[in-house]
C-alpha atoms as one frame of an Amber mdcrd trajectory, in Angstrom:
protein
 119.273 128.605 134.519 119.356 125.132 136.196 122.051 125.778 138.726 121.039
 128.727 140.901 123.210 127.846 143.811 125.335 130.517 145.380 129.073 130.100
 144.829 130.841 127.856 147.320 133.264 129.822 149.586 136.916 128.850 149.367
 136.909 127.846 152.996 134.225 125.203 152.513 136.529 122.596 150.879 135.942
 118.960 150.667 138.746 116.497 150.850 140.781 116.269 147.600 140.110 113.097
 145.598 143.189 111.017 145.123 144.560 111.012 141.589 144.036 107.320 141.308
 140.381 107.502 142.354 139.750 110.414 140.042 141.271 108.608 137.089 139.263
 105.482 137.820 135.915 107.354 138.222 136.307 110.286 135.874 137.672 108.434
 132.904 135.073 105.612 133.237 132.295 108.084 133.134 133.661 109.703 129.995
 133.938 106.276 128.341 130.472 105.166 129.513 128.490 106.937 126.715 129.628
 107.663 123.183 126.325 108.473 121.617 126.780 112.239 121.437 129.638 114.540
 122.112 129.894 118.311 122.210 132.861 120.665 122.642 132.225 123.877 124.452
 135.120 126.292 123.860 136.298 128.320 126.900 136.879 131.333 124.703 133.155
 132.095 123.840 131.355 130.707 126.882 133.413 131.621 129.998 132.786 134.507
 132.376 134.649 135.580 135.526 132.116 135.594 138.459 134.487 136.739 141.257
 135.988 138.800 142.729 134.681 141.040 139.894 133.660 140.769 136.237 136.827
 142.287 134.739 138.351 140.878 131.594 140.909 138.546 133.118 141.499 134.865
 132.672 140.684 134.511 128.918 143.686 134.897 126.628 143.575 135.983 122.958
 143.927 132.382 121.833 140.734 131.424 123.775 142.468 129.616 126.663 141.246
 130.142 130.201 144.194 130.423 132.593 144.438 132.030 136.055 146.703 132.057
 139.118 144.552 133.637 141.931 142.584 131.311 144.216 139.972 133.998 144.836
 138.991 134.002 141.170 135.865 132.011 140.105 134.872 131.355 136.477 131.851
 129.704 134.880 131.456 128.026 131.546 127.829 127.933 130.304 125.909 125.783
 127.853 122.297 124.982 127.283 120.425 121.612 126.985 116.971 121.307 125.554
 115.678 118.610 127.855 116.395 116.725 131.089 119.552 114.712 130.543 122.435
 112.794 132.099 125.708 114.502 131.192 129.250 113.294 131.389 131.632 116.279
 131.716 135.375 116.589 131.092 138.046 119.242 130.207 140.657 119.546 127.601
 143.366 121.238 129.709 146.932 121.149 130.966 148.906 122.345 134.007 152.095
 123.849 132.460 154.124 123.518 135.741 153.643 121.809 139.013 150.568 120.289
 140.568 147.161 121.962 140.819 143.946 121.176 142.633 140.624 122.580 141.251
 137.124 122.792 142.381 134.324 122.173 139.786 130.706 122.851 140.759 127.753
 122.047 138.610 124.033 120.979 139.043 124.336 120.938 142.841 127.376 118.674
 142.786 131.028 119.526 143.534 134.006 117.770 142.270 137.630 118.413 143.323
 140.429 117.461 140.870 144.138 117.165 141.046 146.223 117.366 137.885 149.866
 117.743 136.755 149.908 117.009 132.992 152.104 119.243 130.884 150.433 118.640
 127.549 146.727 119.239 126.635 144.673 116.204 127.278 141.186 115.194 128.091
 140.300 114.800 131.777 137.099 113.505 133.177 135.126 115.455 135.720 132.044
 113.339 136.520 128.439 112.795 135.717 125.539 115.154 136.461 121.847 114.960
 136.091 119.948 117.951 134.636 116.224 117.795 135.455 114.820 120.220 132.805
 115.730 122.326 129.692 117.982 125.145 130.849 121.470 126.576 130.820 124.053
 124.644 132.798 126.691 126.471 134.722 130.097 124.752 135.298 131.834 126.706
 137.866 135.685 126.609 138.242 138.001 127.699 141.065 141.631 126.973 141.879
 142.290 125.660 145.322 146.065 124.986 145.554 148.964 125.053 143.043 152.706
 124.534 142.981 153.215 126.084 139.507 152.690 129.547 138.038 148.953 129.002
 137.109 146.256 126.592 138.048 145.559 125.289 134.529 145.112 126.194 130.896
 141.650 125.096 129.754 140.786 124.941 126.100 137.243 123.518 126.112 134.647
 121.655 128.102 133.586 118.179 126.777 129.952 117.112 127.250 128.777 113.633
 126.400 125.292 112.054 126.811 123.257 109.117 125.788 120.019 111.135 126.237
 118.071 110.627 123.065 117.837 113.557 120.618 119.534 115.946 123.085 120.509
 119.286 121.611 123.228 121.442 123.218 123.631 125.154 122.546 126.835 127.148
 123.044 129.137 129.542 121.203 130.919 126.714 119.342 133.160 128.676 117.013
 135.112 131.998 116.808 134.178 132.436 113.087 133.142 136.040 112.574 134.609
 136.916 115.918 131.711 135.036 117.509 133.524 134.586 120.886 133.280 138.346
 121.394 129.690 138.620 120.139 128.598 135.536 122.032 130.015 136.777 125.285
 128.152 140.020 124.782 124.978 138.110 124.407 121.924 138.493 122.083 120.429
 141.908 121.397 116.702 142.140 121.071 114.345 144.612 119.364 110.752 145.771
 119.261 109.493 147.474 116.029 106.417 149.440 116.821 103.193 149.424 114.643
 102.396 153.014 113.489  99.596 154.316 111.324 100.154 154.065 107.600  99.760
 156.917 105.089 100.557 159.697 107.617 103.818 161.635 108.039 105.216 160.998
 111.586 107.151 163.974 113.099 107.518 162.928 116.758 108.230 159.660 118.670
 107.550 159.508 122.441 108.210 156.584 124.825 109.102 155.913 128.438 111.434
 153.380 130.055 111.497 151.895 133.507 114.401 149.553 134.576 113.997 147.583
 137.766 116.828 147.529 140.259 119.294 144.791 139.565 118.328 144.608 135.778
 120.796 147.361 134.953 124.276 145.867 134.967 127.313 147.596 133.396 127.217
 147.458 129.580 123.475 147.831 129.206 121.960 149.993 126.596 118.285 150.560
 126.864 117.401 152.129 123.543 114.084 153.972 123.669 113.480 155.865 120.432
 115.048 154.233 117.408 114.485 155.405 113.898 115.744 154.539 110.463 118.819
 156.814 110.713 119.744 156.614 114.461 118.886 155.854 118.050 118.344 157.377
 121.496 118.373 155.857 124.965 120.191 155.292 128.285 123.444 153.412 129.107
 125.277 151.908 132.075 128.899 152.767 131.285 130.639 151.915 134.719 129.932
 151.638 138.316 130.231 155.426 138.602 128.968 156.737 135.226 125.655 156.477
 133.255 124.715 158.229 130.131 121.964 159.428 127.793 123.096 158.665 124.283
 121.704 160.053 120.976 123.270 159.279 117.648 122.560 159.806 113.902 124.215
 157.832 111.171 125.788 159.452 108.152 124.305 158.462 104.664 127.808 157.452
 103.725 128.434 153.785 104.634 131.687 153.326 106.560 132.942 152.252 109.901
 135.569 154.998 109.952 134.114 158.509 110.393 137.307 160.014 108.833 136.258
 158.562 105.529 132.956 160.442 105.307 133.100 163.007 102.571 132.446 166.613
 103.843 129.111 166.885 101.993 127.815 163.719 103.720 128.801 164.445 107.347
 126.190 164.829 110.056 126.399 168.310 111.495 125.514 169.513 114.947 122.861
 172.209 115.157 122.423 172.469 118.929 123.191 170.704 122.110 121.988 170.920
 125.709 123.969 171.847 128.804 126.833 169.457 129.638 126.192 167.337 126.559
 129.323 166.083 124.731 129.260 165.650 121.027 131.523 164.151 118.404 131.696
 161.356 115.815 131.335 157.548 116.200 132.374 154.645 114.121 132.644 150.788
 114.019 128.912 150.331 113.482 128.496 152.669 110.612 129.524 156.228 111.365
 127.932 159.624 112.111 127.253 162.171 114.707 126.998 161.292 118.412 125.983
 163.039 121.545 125.787 161.953 125.134 125.005 163.398 128.599 126.624 161.965
 131.693 123.424 161.658 133.827 122.846 159.574 137.023 119.627 157.906 135.937
 118.294 155.447 138.461 116.815 151.934 138.270 113.217 152.060 139.514 112.496
 155.512 138.074 110.595 156.253 134.810 112.252 158.352 132.177 110.683 159.865
 129.046 112.136 160.278 125.600 111.028 162.517 122.779 112.511 162.544 119.206
 111.563 164.865 116.308 112.499 164.195 112.698 111.656 166.813 110.129 113.028
 167.707 106.662 114.510 171.186 106.295 113.145 171.702 102.742 116.673 171.820
 101.258 117.274 168.051 100.891 118.370 167.502 104.445 116.647 166.226 107.647
 116.970 167.489 111.160 116.817 165.144 114.211 116.332 166.533 117.686 115.949
 164.581 121.008 114.900 165.508 124.478 115.027 163.505 127.696 113.688 163.761
 131.214 112.771 162.323 134.563 108.950 161.886 134.209 108.304 162.362 137.921
 110.076 165.659 137.809 108.350 166.871 134.747 111.587 167.912 133.179 112.722
 168.073 129.531 116.406 168.445 128.698 117.713 168.924 125.191 120.180 166.246
 124.273 121.143 167.451 120.798 119.978 168.458 117.374 121.724 167.183 114.166
 121.369 167.711 110.453 121.741 164.708 108.203 122.530 165.640 104.574 121.106
 164.034 101.450 118.027 162.956 103.402 114.460 164.033 102.962 112.224 161.979
 105.343 109.749 162.032 108.209 110.207 159.662 111.153 110.304 156.048 110.029
 111.240 152.698 111.516 110.247 153.545 115.083 111.696 150.799 117.348 113.436
 150.123 120.668 116.202 147.714 121.440 118.143 146.181 124.385 121.821 145.306
 124.057 124.918 144.527 126.168 128.075 146.135 124.877 130.393 144.753 127.510
 131.454 141.101 126.867 132.608 140.665 130.569 128.987 141.106 131.818 127.099
 138.963 129.228 126.205 136.479 132.037 124.087 139.159 133.839 120.460 139.685
 132.979 118.954 142.916 131.652 115.327 143.774 131.483 113.551 146.998 130.564
 109.937 148.068 130.425 108.871 150.239 127.543 105.582 151.988 128.176 103.354
 154.873 127.013 104.589 154.554 123.435 103.237 157.122 120.974 103.890 158.889
 117.712 102.641 162.362 116.678 101.894 163.219 112.984 102.705 166.449 111.182
  99.024 167.490 111.688  99.474 167.424 115.443  97.506 164.180 115.999  98.821
 161.634 118.571  98.653 157.878 117.779  99.171 155.197 120.418 101.501 152.371
 119.536  99.834 149.308 120.983 101.581 146.458 119.083 105.145 145.577 118.349
 107.123 142.977 116.443 109.850 141.198 118.277 113.281 140.306 116.741 116.745
 139.327 117.770 120.266 139.792 116.290 122.484 137.168 114.654 123.792 135.991
 118.056 120.345 134.801 119.003 119.021 134.092 115.498 122.056 131.974 114.725
 121.556 129.862 117.789 124.682 130.891 119.533 122.810 132.160 122.651 119.186
 131.568 123.478 118.690 133.710 126.569 116.444 136.355 124.988 112.827 137.045
 125.161 110.199 139.917 125.182 106.543 140.482 125.567 103.728 142.647 126.761
 102.929 143.117 130.390  99.802 145.178 131.052 100.391 148.631 129.532 104.015
 147.945 128.947 106.216 146.111 126.510 109.342 144.485 127.870 112.618 142.984
 126.559 114.917 140.729 128.417 118.370 139.380 127.471 121.599 137.828 128.793
 121.801 136.097 132.240 121.487 132.468 130.800 117.825 132.238 131.778 115.847
 129.264 130.308 113.132 131.178 128.387 113.634 131.819 124.730 111.615 134.301
 122.633 110.225 133.789 119.161 111.569 136.280 116.529 108.733 137.662 114.498
 106.211 137.369 117.283 103.724 140.253 117.764 103.037 141.691 121.164  99.925
 143.653 122.154  99.937 145.931 125.156  97.043 147.524 126.966  96.122 151.177
 126.212  97.611 154.002 128.261  95.362 156.664 126.587  94.821 158.375 129.912
  98.642 159.075 129.980  98.860 160.525 126.487 101.855 162.891 126.433 101.003
 166.444 127.362 103.841 168.567 125.843 104.113 172.186 125.160 106.260 172.046
 122.128 106.908 175.750 122.005 108.631 175.612 125.420 110.926 172.659 124.769
 114.502 173.765 125.279 116.723 174.218 122.228 119.966 174.837 124.033
């Protein structure tokens, strides 16, 4: 991101511009260039930076409004080249007089407004030196009314030739929600053809600071479910394993009895139930204090039961401790398959933290066939969801780093990956899984 400055403390205030001076300078800069204009809606591009990331400020109608001078917000958009930008807001102050601080691209502007109706107000002109995300930081300084302002959208104008601007420009398809969550990225592993795969094995390491709340580092994905680790709150982390029902619905109560995923076994302290809203099926999770900087291992078995169903079992453990813990075992009806579609993904499920980067390393990735042979997965195909593929957010990438694959998303960094790209990692044959399958816990 272009602007990596720390937030300016409230006490470091510059003198307030006079209203007359602001109108003379701000409005003239808005009128200086009319070649291109973009509207950046607050509802899909705004995040609260301080004092925490809780969902405050943004209203259901997409307006940004706040009353606490300790609150700091940022609106993000991306430009594809160096450019001169003229910035403004469509906003109003419902009551009284308000003074605001706006910081962007190493510049700070202080504004004073008292308009009761929505109108366009100039901020100023900034220079962006390279392709990147631009952060427009907002803070209220003083007010005599109930709130500092109600901001509908940021206006960006530029005369820079062929400039392209990226943002979440519409709420069609609930895109404000999905856009604030950020793009999800995936790696589909290359596995040998014409063999029946029974087990998938992989390891994940997440560096400190790359694990904000809302992160799901999914290790072992397969055609009918997924298995990985989550950050659910400041105090809680989970290991999550889910299997979809063959019946397509977002409401688990609609699933016919003969198409319900049933629980066969679960490990100590594992909670189980149903899930919905993304398809439906059986879900299990273990509240477990996994730590950034440590390496965790994941093992998933997929095997038909010979009666038209398939059983899915997953184990998890701290690699350095040599542990294996059963998470759960499920039976999926009307399914007769071996393990297919082996993949991993990285997502953010919390829209209040979509401005924070996530990055996970996926290493020592293997599959084991029904004859007991291990096969190393050395290549993977990269992809992204509709938030990235549709051009709403471009802060996503992936690659190979030595013996590991990696995925990175959110954070409004400048790099952008190429969906469909193939990555090749170095072999980790010396670390081939050594597993005593007969001793794996089943309860």
